[in-house]
SERO-4910 file (N, C-alpha, C, O; in steps of 0.05 Angstrom, whole numbers):
BEGIN
 pado doro    nc1    nc2    nc3   cac1   cac2   cac3    cc1    cc2    cc3    oc1    oc2    oc3
  Unk    A    -18   -385   -398    -40   -400   -401    -47   -416   -386    -71   -418   -380
  Unk    A    -28   -436   -372    -17   -446   -352    -26   -434   -334    -47   -445   -329
  Unk    A    -23   -410   -316    -42   -396   -292    -57   -378   -300    -66   -362   -284
  Unk    A    -66   -377   -328    -92   -380   -322   -108   -401   -314   -123   -403   -294
  Unk    A   -101   -424   -339   -123   -454   -325   -128   -459   -305   -148   -472   -300
  Unk    A   -100   -448   -277    -99   -455   -254   -115   -438   -239   -127   -450   -221
  Unk    A   -119   -419   -241   -137   -400   -236   -164   -406   -244   -182   -400   -228
  Unk    A   -171   -415   -265   -199   -414   -276   -210   -451   -266   -234   -456   -270
  Unk    A   -192   -473   -255   -196   -495   -246   -197   -491   -213   -201   -511   -199
  Unk    A   -191   -458   -198   -194   -464   -178   -205   -453   -171   -203   -446   -147
  Unk    A   -220   -446   -184   -244   -422   -183   -277   -443   -193   -299   -435   -186
  Unk    A   -271   -472   -210   -286   -483   -217   -302   -494   -192   -290   -501   -172
  Unk    A   -325   -496   -195   -359   -507   -179   -345   -539   -179   -356   -554   -196
  Unk    A   -326   -548   -166   -321   -573   -161   -349   -583   -158   -363   -596   -173
  Unk    A   -355   -574   -135   -370   -596   -114   -400   -596   -112   -408   -608    -93
  Unk    A   -421   -583   -131   -421   -576   -154   -430   -598   -179   -452   -590   -189
  Unk    A   -423   -618   -190   -425   -621   -212   -453   -652   -227   -455   -675   -235
  Unk    A   -466   -625   -223   -499   -625   -238   -500   -635   -271   -482   -648   -282
  Unk    A   -513   -630   -276   -510   -638   -314   -497   -619   -335   -483   -626   -354
  Unk    A   -504   -596   -327   -477   -572   -332   -456   -571   -327   -436   -577   -340
  Unk    A   -459   -566   -314   -434   -572   -318   -417   -600   -313   -394   -602   -303
  Unk    A   -426   -611   -317   -408   -646   -337   -408   -621   -370   -389   -607   -378
  Unk    A   -434   -624   -381   -430   -620   -415   -401   -609   -412   -381   -616   -426
  Unk    A   -400   -583   -386   -373   -551   -388   -342   -578   -389   -322   -579   -404
  Unk    A   -350   -590   -373   -326   -613   -366   -322   -627   -399   -307   -612   -413
  Unk    A   -327   -640   -407   -334   -654   -434   -323   -647   -460   -309   -659   -475
  Unk    A   -340   -613   -459   -338   -604   -473   -305   -596   -476   -289   -597   -494
  Unk    A   -305   -591   -462   -273   -574   -456   -243   -597   -460   -218   -593   -464
  Unk    A   -261   -622   -458   -230   -651   -451   -244   -659   -486   -225   -666   -499
  Unk    A   -258   -659   -495   -265   -654   -524   -241   -640   -546   -221   -648   -558
  Unk    A   -256   -610   -542   -236   -592   -538   -204   -590   -534   -185   -577   -543
  Unk    A   -208   -606   -518   -165   -602   -518   -156   -637   -533   -134   -642   -541
  Unk    A   -181   -658   -532   -163   -679   -536   -158   -669   -581   -140   -675   -596
  Unk    A   -184   -653   -586   -176   -648   -620   -152   -629   -618   -131   -637   -627
  Unk    A   -152   -614   -611   -127   -594   -605   -104   -606   -611    -86   -599   -626
  Unk    A   -108   -639   -591    -75   -647   -592    -72   -663   -615    -51   -674   -618
  Unk    A    -89   -667   -631    -91   -682   -649   -100   -672   -682   -106   -689   -699
  Unk    A    -99   -652   -685   -108   -650   -706    -99   -618   -702    -77   -611   -711
  Unk    A   -115   -600   -689   -110   -577   -691   -106   -572   -668   -119   -579   -648
  Unk    A    -75   -552   -671    -74   -531   -642    -76   -513   -627    -60   -494   -631
  Unk    A    -91   -510   -608   -101   -500   -587   -112   -463   -589   -132   -450   -584
  Unk    A    -83   -460   -600    -91   -428   -611   -108   -410   -633   -115   -387   -636
  Unk    A   -112   -442   -647   -120   -431   -678   -142   -411   -670   -157   -426   -658
  Unk    A   -152   -390   -670   -182   -374   -680   -199   -392   -655   -202   -394   -631
  Unk    A   -210   -405   -689   -247   -427   -683   -238   -446   -662   -256   -462   -654
  Unk    A   -216   -447   -651   -206   -460   -623   -212   -448   -603   -234   -451   -591
  Unk    A   -195   -431   -595   -192   -410   -580   -224   -402   -572   -236   -406   -551
  Unk    A   -234   -385   -600   -251   -369   -589   -285   -390   -567   -300   -381   -550
  Unk    A   -284   -420   -579   -292   -436   -562   -288   -439   -542   -306   -433   -527
  Unk    A   -268   -447   -533   -256   -463   -516   -270   -427   -496   -286   -431   -478
  Unk    A   -262   -397   -504   -255   -386   -476   -294   -370   -475   -301   -360   -454
  Unk    A   -308   -370   -493   -335   -372   -479   -340   -409   -462   -359   -418   -450
  Unk    A   -327   -416   -464   -340   -446   -450   -326   -444   -417   -334   -453   -396
  Unk    A   -297   -426   -425   -287   -423   -390   -292   -402   -386   -275   -395   -370
  Unk    A   -311   -374   -392   -340   -374   -391   -350   -375   -373   -347   -361   -353
  Unk    A   -369   -399   -379   -397   -405   -371   -395   -424   -353   -414   -434   -340
  Unk    A   -369   -429   -351   -352   -450   -326   -362   -435   -311   -383   -438   -298
  Unk    A   -335   -399   -311   -351   -380   -287   -372   -381   -276   -390   -375   -290
  Unk    A   -382   -390   -235   -407   -379   -234   -408   -344   -220   -426   -328   -216
  Unk    A   -379   -344   -216   -377   -318   -206   -394   -287   -217   -392   -279   -240
  Unk    A   -405   -276   -200   -413   -247   -216   -402   -222   -220   -399   -211   -198
  Unk    A   -397   -213   -231   -358   -194   -230   -382   -158   -247   -393   -152   -269
  Unk    A   -380   -141   -214   -384   -114   -223   -361   -106   -228   -340   -116   -219
  Unk    A   -365    -83   -247   -358    -56   -241   -377    -25   -233   -395    -14   -245
  Unk    A   -361    -19   -205   -378     -4   -194   -360     36   -211   -341     46   -198
  Unk    A   -372     51   -238   -355     52   -255   -371     86   -252   -396     81   -252
  Unk    A   -367    116   -250   -375    142   -242   -389    158   -268   -375    160   -288
  Unk    A   -409    167   -269   -425    171   -303   -408    192   -309   -419    204   -327
  Unk    A   -393    201   -304   -354    210   -323   -351    188   -346   -350    191   -370
  Unk    A   -350    161   -327   -338    140   -342   -356    121   -349   -348    102   -361
  Unk    A   -381    122   -344   -398    111   -352   -398    107   -382   -390     88   -396
  Unk    A   -413    140   -391   -431    136   -416   -405    121   -442   -409    105   -460
  Unk    A   -370    140   -430   -347    130   -456   -345    102   -453   -339     88   -472
  Unk    A   -352     90   -424   -348     62   -426   -375     48   -458   -373     36   -480
  Unk    A   -388     54   -447   -422     45   -457   -411     50   -478   -403     29   -487
  Unk    A   -402     82   -502   -397     88   -531   -375     72   -539   -377     70   -563
  Unk    A   -349     56   -526   -341     52   -534   -344     11   -543   -336     -3   -562
  Unk    A   -363      5   -513   -383    -17   -522   -400    -11   -556   -412    -22   -575
  Unk    A   -393      7   -550   -429     -1   -581   -393      3   -606   -382    -14   -621
  Unk    A   -386     29   -600   -368     20   -617   -351     -6   -623   -335     -6   -642
  Unk    A   -355    -29   -608   -329    -47   -606   -350    -65   -630   -343    -78   -650
  Unk    A   -382    -61   -617   -403    -78   -634   -412    -71   -659   -426    -86   -672
  Unk    A   -404    -48   -667   -416    -39   -681   -390    -55   -706   -393    -72   -724
  Unk    A   -372    -43   -697   -334    -62   -715   -345    -84   -711   -362    -83   -729
  Unk    A   -349   -102   -700   -352   -133   -699   -367   -139   -733   -360   -148   -755
  Unk    A   -387   -130   -722   -416   -123   -751   -401   -116   -785   -407   -120   -808
  Unk    A   -381   -104   -770   -372    -84   -797   -368   -112   -803   -385   -127   -812
  Unk    A   -331   -120   -794   -321   -142   -802   -334   -171   -801   -318   -188   -809
  Unk    A   -355   -179   -795   -363   -195   -791   -391   -201   -826   -409   -215   -834
  Unk    A   -381   -186   -831   -404   -172   -859   -389   -182   -876   -393   -202   -890
  Unk    A   -359   -157   -877   -338   -156   -905   -336   -190   -912   -337   -200   -934
  Unk    A   -334   -208   -877   -331   -242   -885   -341   -255   -902   -334   -271   -920
  Unk    A   -369   -241   -888   -387   -257   -901   -388   -248   -929   -397   -269   -938
  Unk    A   -385   -225   -959   -377   -213   -963   -351   -230   -982   -350   -230  -1007
  Unk    A   -339   -240   -970   -314   -253   -983   -325   -278   -979   -334   -289   -999
  Unk    A   -326   -288   -962   -338   -318   -973   -351   -319   -986   -338   -334  -1001
  Unk    A   -374   -313  -1000   -394   -317  -1021   -371   -314  -1048   -359   -331  -1061
  Unk    A   -369   -271  -1048   -335   -279  -1070   -325   -309  -1077   -328   -327  -1094
  Unk    A   -309   -305  -1051   -286   -335  -1053   -304   -370  -1075   -299   -384  -1094
  Unk    A   -339   -366  -1044   -349   -391  -1062   -343   -388  -1099   -332   -404  -1114
  Unk    A   -359   -356  -1105   -366   -359  -1136   -340   -353  -1146   -340   -344  -1169
  Unk    A   -316   -357  -1134   -297   -361  -1148   -294   -383  -1154   -286   -389  -1177
  Unk    A   -300   -407  -1125   -276   -426  -1133   -299   -445  -1159   -288   -464  -1170
  Unk    A   -338   -437  -1168   -344   -447  -1178   -349   -438  -1203   -368   -448  -1215
  Unk    A   -327   -409  -1219   -328   -413  -1243   -307   -419  -1249   -305   -424  -1273
  Unk    A   -285   -420  -1235   -259   -434  -1237   -266   -462  -1247   -258   -474  -1267
  Unk    A   -286   -470  -1224   -293   -511  -1225   -313   -519  -1262   -309   -531  -1283
  Unk    A   -341   -495  -1243   -351   -503  -1280   -346   -480  -1295   -352   -490  -1318
  Unk    A   -343   -465  -1298   -330   -444  -1325   -311   -451  -1345   -314   -452  -1369
  Unk    A   -279   -460  -1321   -271   -450  -1329   -250   -427  -1335   -232   -429  -1351
  Unk    A   -256   -402  -1318   -253   -384  -1319   -246   -370  -1282   -251   -377  -1259
  Unk    A   -235   -348  -1295   -212   -337  -1276   -222   -319  -1268   -229   -309  -1290
  Unk    A   -231   -303  -1250   -242   -279  -1237   -235   -271  -1222   -244   -271  -1199
  Unk    A   -209   -260  -1231   -187   -248  -1213   -204   -222  -1188   -193   -217  -1166
  Unk    A   -224   -213  -1195   -245   -189  -1180   -236   -191  -1155   -224   -177  -1138
  Unk    A   -248   -219  -1159   -267   -239  -1136   -249   -241  -1122   -259   -241  -1099
  Unk    A   -210   -244  -1121   -193   -243  -1094   -194   -224  -1093   -210   -216  -1075
  Unk    A   -181   -201  -1110   -171   -182  -1110   -188   -174  -1079   -179   -166  -1058
  Unk    A   -230   -184  -1088   -235   -168  -1068   -230   -179  -1037   -229   -163  -1018
  Unk    A   -229   -201  -1034   -238   -221  -1014   -193   -212  -1002   -191   -214   -978
  Unk    A   -174   -205  -1013   -159   -195  -1011   -148   -176   -984   -138   -178   -961
  Unk    A   -159   -150  -1009   -164   -112   -999   -187   -117   -964   -185   -110   -940
  Unk    A   -203   -129   -978   -212   -110   -957   -233   -127   -936   -255   -119   -929
  Unk    A   -214   -162   -923   -227   -182   -905   -209   -186   -893   -185   -182   -897
  Unk    A   -218   -194   -881   -203   -211   -864   -197   -247   -873   -182   -261   -860
  Unk    A   -206   -254   -888   -203   -279   -908   -186   -277   -921   -181   -297   -935
  Unk    A   -168   -251   -923   -150   -254   -943   -119   -286   -948   -111   -300   -967
  Unk    A   -114   -283   -929   -100   -311   -920   -106   -337   -938    -90   -353   -948
  Unk    A   -135   -337   -938   -145   -360   -972   -148   -348   -995   -144   -360  -1016
  Unk    A   -160   -317   -994   -155   -320  -1030   -129   -317  -1032   -126   -333  -1051
  Unk    A    -95   -304  -1025    -84   -313  -1030    -74   -337  -1034    -53   -337  -1047
  Unk    A    -82   -357  -1027    -73   -380  -1027    -88   -391  -1055    -75   -398  -1074
  Unk    A   -124   -390  -1053   -136   -403  -1071   -117   -377  -1109   -130   -381  -1130
  Unk    A   -104   -367  -1110    -92   -348  -1119    -74   -370  -1133    -76   -382  -1154
  Unk    A    -56   -371  -1111    -25   -383  -1113    -32   -413  -1128    -19   -430  -1140
  Unk    A    -59   -412  -1119    -59   -452  -1126    -75   -456  -1164    -77   -477  -1177
  Unk    A    -80   -436  -1169    -82   -425  -1198    -46   -415  -1218    -29   -397  -1219
  Unk    A    -53   -436  -1230    -30   -442  -1238    -35   -413  -1261    -23   -392  -1255
  Unk    A    -49   -413  -1279    -48   -381  -1300    -38   -361  -1282    -24   -344  -1293
  Unk    A    -42   -356  -1251    -41   -332  -1242     -1   -328  -1238      9   -307  -1233
  Unk    A     16   -357  -1240     44   -355  -1229     54   -343  -1257     56   -323  -1271
  Unk    A     56   -357  -1256     69   -346  -1292     58   -321  -1296     65   -313  -1274
  Unk    A     49   -307  -1303     18   -281  -1326     28   -263  -1305     18   -240  -1307
  Unk    A     48   -265  -1281     33   -232  -1254     63   -229  -1256     79   -247  -1261
  Unk    A     69   -196  -1251     85   -196  -1237    106   -207  -1216     95   -207  -1194
  Unk    A    138   -218  -1216    154   -232  -1208    160   -225  -1166    159   -236  -1144
  Unk    A    166   -200  -1177    168   -181  -1153    136   -205  -1121    139   -217  -1099
  Unk    A    102   -195  -1148     93   -198  -1126     87   -223  -1115     80   -230  -1093
  Unk    A     89   -236  -1140     75   -260  -1133    102   -289  -1112     99   -314  -1109
  Unk    A    116   -275  -1107    137   -279  -1088    127   -274  -1061    126   -288  -1041
  Unk    A    120   -245  -1065    113   -240  -1039     87   -254  -1034     89   -269  -1014
  Unk    A     72   -255  -1040     56   -269  -1048     50   -314  -1029     41   -328  -1011
  Unk    A     68   -310  -1057     77   -348  -1044     90   -345  -1010     90   -365   -996
  Unk    A    101   -315   -999    125   -323   -981     97   -330   -964     93   -349   -950
  Unk    A     73   -304   -972     53   -301   -947     42   -331   -944     44   -343   -922
  Unk    A     30   -344   -966     14   -363   -966     25   -387   -953      9   -405   -948
  Unk    A     62   -391   -946     80   -403   -934     80   -404   -910     81   -423   -895
  Unk    A     77   -378   -905     76   -372   -864     60   -384   -864     63   -406   -852
  Unk    A     20   -374   -881      2   -382   -869     -3   -413   -869    -12   -422   -848
  Unk    A      2   -432   -890     -4   -459   -897     14   -467   -913      9   -468   -937
  Unk    A     31   -471   -907     58   -485   -937     35   -506   -937     16   -512   -922
  Unk    A     52   -520   -978     29   -538   -991     58   -541  -1008     76   -524  -1006
  Unk    A     59   -567  -1026     64   -584  -1035     75   -561  -1058     99   -556  -1059
  Unk    A     57   -547  -1077     55   -544  -1107     63   -505  -1107     72   -489  -1124
  Unk    A     50   -505  -1062     70   -464  -1070     99   -460  -1072    114   -443  -1081
  Unk    A    102   -496  -1050    132   -491  -1040    153   -488  -1071    172   -473  -1074
  Unk    A    142   -508  -1090    160   -516  -1109    159   -484  -1126    178   -472  -1136
  Unk    A    128   -477  -1126    134   -467  -1148    141   -433  -1131    130   -414  -1144
  Unk    A    153   -426  -1111    164   -398  -1088    184   -404  -1107    187   -389  -1127
  Unk    A    201   -432  -1103    228   -433  -1121    231   -427  -1142    255   -423  -1145
  Unk    A    220   -425  -1157    221   -421  -1182    215   -396  -1191    223   -390  -1213
  Unk    A    199   -375  -1175    193   -348  -1180    217   -343  -1160    223   -319  -1165
  Unk    A    235   -352  -1141    255   -342  -1125    274   -345  -1148    284   -323  -1150
  Unk    A    283   -361  -1166    308   -356  -1194    292   -340  -1212    304   -335  -1233
  Unk    A    278   -334  -1212    262   -312  -1234    267   -289  -1228    267   -274  -1247
  Unk    A    272   -276  -1202    267   -257  -1185    303   -255  -1194    316   -234  -1194
  Unk    A    309   -274  -1199    351   -281  -1197    362   -272  -1162    378   -256  -1152
  Unk    A    339   -294  -1153    353   -300  -1129    367   -331  -1119    363   -342  -1098
  Unk    A    376   -335  -1133    392   -371  -1138    392   -372  -1118    373   -382  -1106
  Unk    A    410   -363  -1108    414   -368  -1067    392   -384  -1058    388   -408  -1054
  Unk    A    383   -366  -1057    349   -373  -1045    341   -390  -1061    328   -403  -1044
  Unk    A    337   -402  -1080    313   -408  -1093    327   -442  -1092    312   -461  -1097
  Unk    A    358   -448  -1085    367   -471  -1084    359   -475  -1057    351   -497  -1049
  Unk    A    360   -447  -1036    350   -465  -1019    320   -473  -1023    311   -495  -1028
  Unk    A    306   -452  -1019    285   -468  -1023    274   -488  -1032    252   -497  -1024
  Unk    A    297   -502  -1062    287   -518  -1067    307   -547  -1057    310   -568  -1068
  Unk    A    314   -540  -1042    318   -558  -1015    303   -567  -1006    295   -590  -1007
  Unk    A    292   -538   -988    272   -542   -968    240   -581   -979    233   -603   -972
  Unk    A    237   -553  -1004    213   -567  -1016    231   -597  -1023    215   -616  -1027
  Unk    A    250   -603  -1024    260   -639  -1038    262   -653  -1013    268   -677  -1010
  Unk    A    257   -636   -994    262   -646   -969    228   -658   -946    225   -674   -927
  Unk    A    212   -641   -962    181   -644   -940    158   -654   -962    135   -660   -961
  Unk    A    183   -651   -989    148   -669  -1011    173   -674  -1027    183   -658  -1043
  Unk    A    185   -708  -1021    207   -712  -1045    197   -717  -1072    212   -719  -1091
  Unk    A    162   -718  -1075    156   -739  -1096    132   -712  -1100    110   -717  -1110
  Unk    A    136   -691  -1093    119   -677  -1100    131   -660  -1128    116   -645  -1141
  Unk    A    175   -667  -1140    170   -643  -1158    180   -657  -1188    191   -649  -1208
  Unk    A    169   -681  -1180    155   -706  -1213    125   -685  -1216    118   -673  -1237
  Unk    A    110   -687  -1183     80   -678  -1207     77   -641  -1203     59   -627  -1212
  Unk    A     97   -634  -1190    102   -609  -1204    109   -602  -1233     96   -592  -1251
  Unk    A    130   -609  -1230    150   -611  -1264    121   -621  -1290    121   -619  -1315
  Unk    A    109   -628  -1280     92   -650  -1299     66   -621  -1313     60   -615  -1336
  Unk    A     56   -607  -1280     57   -586  -1290     50   -551  -1296     31   -537  -1298
  Unk    A     86   -548  -1295     91   -528  -1309     93   -535  -1331     92   -557  -1341
  Unk    A     98   -506  -1345     93   -484  -1378    125   -510  -1382    135   -527  -1368
  Unk    A    128   -503  -1404    156   -522  -1419    169   -495  -1417    171   -488  -1393
  Unk    A    175   -486  -1425    199   -461  -1421    207   -460  -1391    231   -465  -1389
  Unk    A    197   -457  -1369    206   -459  -1338    215   -486  -1342    235   -480  -1356
  Unk    A    215   -516  -1341    218   -547  -1346    255   -535  -1336    271   -533  -1318
  Unk    A    251   -531  -1355    295   -529  -1357    296   -522  -1344    320   -525  -1341
  Unk    A    283   -500  -1309    294   -474  -1302    296   -496  -1277    317   -494  -1264
  Unk    A    273   -520  -1267    268   -540  -1259    300   -556  -1249    317   -553  -1231
  Unk    A    295   -575  -1273    315   -583  -1279    344   -570  -1270    359   -587  -1262
  Unk    A    349   -556  -1270    385   -546  -1275    380   -540  -1239    390   -556  -1223
  Unk    A    362   -511  -1226    364   -528  -1184    358   -546  -1192    368   -546  -1214
  Unk    A    350   -559  -1190    335   -595  -1189    374   -606  -1181    385   -611  -1159
  Unk    A    392   -606  -1224    414   -614  -1208    436   -609  -1193    451   -626  -1183
  Unk    A    437   -576  -1192    452   -558  -1166    453   -556  -1143    470   -547  -1127
  Unk    A    422   -570  -1139    416   -571  -1111    421   -604  -1091    423   -613  -1068
  Unk    A    419   -611  -1118    437   -647  -1100    470   -659  -1109    486   -675  -1100
  Unk    A    467   -644  -1130    505   -632  -1110    510   -610  -1094    531   -613  -1082
  Unk    A    503   -599  -1092    507   -587  -1065    504   -601  -1049    524   -605  -1035
  Unk    A    479   -617  -1041    474   -640  -1023    501   -665  -1020    512   -673  -1000
  Unk    A    505   -670  -1046    525   -696  -1044    562   -679  -1032    580   -691  -1020
  Unk    A    559   -648  -1041    574   -643  -1014    585   -650   -985    597   -634   -972
***
């Protein structure tokens, strides 16, 4: 990354600091500062904008002279990339509509149409967001297969860790019979979200509260040792 940035800085037309180049410099500066304060630059929605801006700042014209034997496959590959991009964009749009519809049904109708989430999880690149919405719905966690829920919670924790998901994962591991991992996960949850245990306990069905309390007691006794 640093080597590529150094090459770009050397190739940039610093001697022509007109309005256009100042706009590019300003936008890149804002993007860089924002990435250090909030989200890292390697997030896709930042990286794409940075790539476009860096490309716009390069004024060199690069041409490739391909033989006729290679030009047709090359054009075909570009066409296929365009088609795949359009397919991906269309599935993302459909998934976005389904996720918004699911949220509206949960908020306004108090109904959980799991089919909408399942489509987004299986058929689009918005699968991590669909999984996150699924595990944030308490009814899903305690009514589905434990093994499936553990895998889904672990996936969400890798994507975007959150308080409720972290505590639910500890309970699910205990229900799955992985007691040592449940203790370890609860210890991590208590360290990261010390005030979240009581909030999670208040939203947990009664039959699972004792399991939480027993795990907490054992976790604290292990810390004392």
